[in-house]
C-alpha positions in Angstrom: 141.2 -20.0 -45.3 142.1 -16.5 -46.4 142.8 -13.8 -43.9 139.8 -11.5 -44.1 141.9 -8.6 -42.8 144.2 -8.8 -45.9 143.3 -6.2 -48.4 143.6 -7.1 -52.1 145.7 -4.5 -53.9 144.9 -4.1 -57.6 147.8 -4.5 -59.9 146.4 -2.7 -62.9 144.8 0.6 -63.7 143.2 1.1 -67.1 143.7 4.7 -68.4 142.2 6.2 -71.6 143.2 9.6 -72.8 140.7 11.4 -75.1 141.0 14.4 -77.3 139.2 15.5 -80.5 140.9 13.6 -83.3 143.3 11.2 -81.5 146.2 12.3 -83.7 148.0 15.0 -81.5 147.4 15.3 -77.8 146.0 12.0 -76.7 148.6 9.9 -78.6 151.4 11.9 -77.0 149.8 11.5 -73.5 149.4 7.8 -74.1 153.1 7.5 -75.1 154.3 9.5 -72.1 152.2 7.5 -69.6 153.2 4.1 -71.3 156.9 5.1 -71.0 156.5 6.1 -67.3 154.6 3.1 -66.2 157.0 0.8 -68.0 160.0 2.4 -66.2 158.2 2.3 -62.9 157.2 -1.4 -63.4 153.5 -0.7 -63.1 150.9 -2.9 -64.8 148.7 -0.2 -66.2 146.8 -0.5 -69.5 147.1 2.8 -71.5 145.2 3.8 -74.6 143.8 6.9 -76.4 140.9 7.8 -78.5 139.1 10.7 -80.1 135.6 12.1 -80.0 135.5 13.0 -83.7 135.5 10.5 -86.5 137.4 12.9 -88.9 140.8 11.3 -88.4 139.9 7.6 -87.6 142.4 5.1 -88.9 145.2 7.6 -89.3 148.6 7.7 -87.6 149.5 10.6 -85.3 150.3 14.0 -86.8 154.0 13.9 -87.9 154.7 16.9 -85.6 153.4 14.9 -82.6 155.5 11.9 -83.6 158.5 14.3 -83.8 157.9 16.0 -80.5 157.5 12.6 -78.7 160.6 11.3 -80.4 162.6 14.3 -79.1 161.8 12.8 -75.6 162.7 9.2 -76.5 159.0 8.1 -77.0 157.8 6.4 -80.1 154.1 7.0 -80.9 154.5 6.3 -84.7 152.6 3.0 -84.5 149.5 4.4 -83.0 146.4 4.4 -85.2 143.6 6.8 -84.2 140.3 5.4 -83.1 136.9 6.7 -82.0 135.8 6.7 -78.4 133.1 4.1 -78.0 130.5 3.8 -75.2 132.0 0.4 -74.3 135.1 2.3 -73.2 133.3 3.4 -70.1 133.3 -0.3 -69.1 136.8 -1.0 -70.3 138.7 1.8 -68.5 139.0 2.9 -64.9 140.0 6.5 -65.8 138.9 8.4 -68.8 141.1 11.5 -69.1 139.8 14.4 -71.3 142.4 16.8 -72.6 140.1 19.8 -72.7 136.8 20.9 -71.3 135.0 20.5 -74.6 136.0 16.8 -74.8 135.2 16.4 -71.1 131.6 17.8 -71.8 131.2 15.4 -74.8 132.2 12.5 -72.7 129.9 13.5 -69.8 127.0 13.8 -72.3 127.8 10.3 -73.6 127.9 9.0 -70.0 124.4 10.2 -69.4 123.0 9.7 -66.0 125.2 6.8 -65.1 127.2 7.9 -62.0 129.8 5.1 -62.3 130.7 6.4 -65.8 130.6 10.1 -64.7 133.0 9.3 -61.9 135.6 7.9 -64.4 135.8 11.2 -66.4 138.5 13.7 -65.4 140.3 16.6 -67.0 144.0 15.7 -67.3 145.2 19.0 -65.7 143.3 18.2 -62.5 146.5 16.4 -61.7 148.8 19.3 -62.6 150.3 21.8 -60.2 151.5 24.2 -62.9 148.5 23.9 -65.3 145.7 23.1 -62.8 142.4 22.8 -64.6 143.6 24.4 -67.9 142.7 23.0 -71.3 145.6 21.3 -73.1 145.4 23.3 -76.3 145.0 21.5 -79.6 148.2 22.1 -81.6 146.9 20.7 -84.9 146.3 24.2 -86.4 148.2 26.6 -84.2 151.3 24.4 -83.5 153.0 24.5 -80.1 153.6 20.8 -79.8 156.5 21.5 -77.4 154.2 23.4 -75.1 151.6 20.7 -75.3 154.2 18.1 -74.5 155.3 20.0 -71.5 151.7 20.3 -70.2 151.1 16.6 -70.8 154.4 15.6 -69.1 153.8 17.7 -66.0 150.2 16.6 -65.7 151.0 13.0 -66.1 153.5 13.2 -63.3 150.7 14.4 -61.1 148.4 11.6 -62.3 151.0 9.0 -61.5 151.6 10.5 -58.1 147.9 10.4 -57.4 147.4 6.7 -58.4 150.8 4.9 -58.1 150.5 4.3 -54.3 147.4 2.3 -54.9 149.1 -0.2 -57.2 151.9 -2.8 -56.9 155.0 -2.3 -59.0 157.2 -5.2 -60.1 159.7 -6.1 -57.4 
């Protein structure tokens, strides 16, 4: 008989980063978090998607690949995909990179509270960039600044959720 006082601790968190085209910000965020959870020995599933179908099936922007590589992270194998309603069921956290994307996701979630509760702005977890939009560098550039914002915000995300999950011994 199992001890009813023992609490089951989940071993996996499923995180989806979402931006507009899934070729700049969200693939970099996915790469950063994948790298961190691997080094920490956490069993987290990490993915990314976009809300626009303009870039579906394409690799990340070469400038995003280059910026991630400067930090030892390879995102070159990522292929952009469209956010799908089924993602609300597949993932525990759906992390928007700006308020416009967050609004689109909230509209897609409709009146379903369970889905609404999964949607967060990445910089909610940041101390330096609290509640700011991560700017889209596709046209204006600034991939280094975007990487810095992602990196610092992801540190906060890990800090918020890591204590609730078991790492490899």
